[in-house]
N, C-alpha and C positions, 0 to 999 in steps of 0.2 A: 440494636446494635446489628452491624453487619457482621454477618458468619462468611459470606464468600464476597470479596470486590475486585473486581476483574475493572483494570487500567490503561486506555488507550492500546489495548491489545489488537496486535497486526498477526495475522496467520495469513502464510501463499504455498500454493501449491506449484512451486516453481518458479517463475517469475509473476504469476497469479496471486494476487491479493484476495484471497475469501473475506477475511476480515480486516477491515482499514479503520482500525482506532477505536475497537469497541469500549466502552466504559458501563459497567452496571454492576448492582448490588442486590444482594439476598440476604434478608433479616436471618435472624438468626429466629427458628420457630415460624418461621414463614412459609407458603407458597408462591413462588412468582413463578409468573407464565413468561414466557417468550415467544411470541408470535411473529409470523413472517413467510412472505410464499415461499414457495421451492425454489431454492439455487440462494438464498438470501444470507447463506453462512451458520443457521442453526446449527446443524450439528457439524460444524466444523469449530463452532464455539464450544460446543459440550466435550468434543474430542479432546478438544486444547486445554479444560480446564481439569478434562482424566488423565491427562500427560501421554495421550496417543500420538498427538500431534503437539510440535514443540512452536510455540508463539516466536516470529522474529523480532518482534517489539513488544514491549510493557508490561503489566506485570497481573499474577492471576494471586491475589491475598486472602488466605482460609486462614482464618482465626487470629490475623495478625502476621501471617508467615508467608514469604512469596515463594508458591510452589511451581511457579512458571517454568514450563521443560522438566519436570521432577519426571523420572519413573513413574508408568502406572502403578506399577505393586508398592510405590515409596508413597502413591497418591492414595491408594485402600486404607495405607496402613496407618494414614493420617486423619482419615475419615470420612471420604468421599468416594461414593461407591455410584456406578453408569448403569441405568438398564437402556440398552444400545435400542435404536431403529431398527423395525425388522426383529425385534427379540434376541436372536442369535445364541439361541441356547445351545447345547452343547449336543447336536441329532441325536448319535449312534450311543448316546448315553443314557443310564435311566434318569429318571427324576430325583430318585435320592442320589446318585453320585454327582448330576448337576450342581445340587445345595451344598455336598461336601465341595465342592469344586469354589462355590462362594466363599467358604471359611478356610481357604489352602492357605491363609497368613496366620493364621491361629492354631494355638497347639493346647490350648482347652478341650481337651475330647468331651467331657462329662456334658459342659456348657454350651460344646457345639448340638451334643444328642438332645441339650434340651431345645435349644433354639431351633432344631431339627420339627421337636414337636409343636414348639410355637405355632412355624409355619404352618402344619398340617391343621392347627386349627384355625387357623387364619385361612389358609386356604384349603379345603376339606377335598378339594375334587383333585389335588394331589396326591394327598393321600391313597385314595382311589388309585391312583396311577403310580404309586410308587416305585413300583421294578419296573414299568413301561419307559420303552426307548422315547427320550424328549420328541424326538423327529416326528413319532405317529400321534403326538396330543393336537387338536384341536389349535386355530389360532389365539383363541381366547386365553386358554389351558398353557400356551406357550409365553404367555405375556404375564399370564400369573407364575410361573416357573423363574420367566426373568427377575421378575420383581422380588421372588422371594429367595434366589440367589443372591442379588444382590445385597437384601437386608442381612444376611448372614454373615456377612463380612463388618454387619452392626455399625453401620455409618451414620455421623452426623447430618451427612448432606445427600440426600438421594436425588442424583442425577436421571429424569425421564425423557426419553426422547421421543416424543410422539409414539405415546402407549396406548391411543386409540385406535391408530392406522392399520384399516381392513379389516376391523373388526364390525360383527352386526351388533346393531342400534342398544341390544338387550346387554352385551357384553361389554361395549360400551360404558354403561350406567354402572356394570360392576366394578369396573376398574377404576370408574370414578368415584365409585362407594370406598374402594380400599384405600385410594390417596387419601381420602378425607379421614378415614380412623388411621392411617401412620402419622397424619399430622396430626391429630387427639392426641398421637402415643409421643408427642415430642421430635419426631423426625420431620428436619427444615426439607424442603424439596424445591428443586429448581425445575420444573417444568416447560418444556415444547410441545405445543399443540396445535392442531390447526381447526382443531372443535372448540372454536371462542365461544359456540355457547354453554358448552359443558365446564368448560374453564374458567366462565364469571361464578359460578357456582361454589365453589374451591378457592380460586386464587386471592391473594389481598392484595398484588400488586402485577402489574402487565408494564412490559417492553414489547416493542415494536421494533424488527429488524429489516433491512431493506437495503438489496446491494451491498451486504456487509456493514452498514453502518445504523445505530439505534436510532430511530427518527423519533421514536415515541417511549415516553416512561409516565406513569400514572396508577392512579387506582381504577379498580371497576365501571367505578362510577365515569371517572374523564374516559375512560375508553368507550364505554355504550353512548356516551355524549356525542366522542370526535366524527362526525358524517361522514369523514372519508373511512376510516376506521369501519365504522358502523355499514356502510354500503359494501364492505370489502370482506366483510367478515361475520358479519350478525345480521346482513339485508337490509334491504335500501327502509324498511317499512320502523318505524322510531318506535321502542318500545316494546 
């Protein structure tokens, strides 16, 4: 069953269309991955879903309801949270304050406190740095904080835009371990990722976007068998 259904979405910066009629779906309970070169429109799509950008045309159905053009806070309230590209934690705020910021729409103080403790169990390094300013954390720690902050809104769908970008290989392994754990816990995930090798280990469905359009949709097996995609994202050697 589709949790998210993007239909013929066009999003533009002025007269320049970054998304040129994009259609795709994210199934309930899945990890769906979007691949594509820089400038393909992947981040524009994420921001359109999250309400940061307003599409010119098309619909974005979430749980059967069209959320296209709604304000970001309304989309968070519906159950979508974005882990943005380059993390974008609040650098002068502490780790704890960043987590509270993720729950800003919630009024259940006791449950918020319980969720913060759960975040510290899932991300023990954040607990060690609870009063540290987020801007002083390492890149990997900032990424963990960005994920934890998004989870504080208790999302049904987690949007993750390039979570491995700029991170060391061991940290990338840790981030993808966390993605797998979240999936096992029942969180649906829509992932934009350049690291196709890592994405193949966790995702159930793939899309490829090029020049503002979806050019491929298929399973991990179909992705790995497509010669053009394999050469671009997985290296030229088969297997």
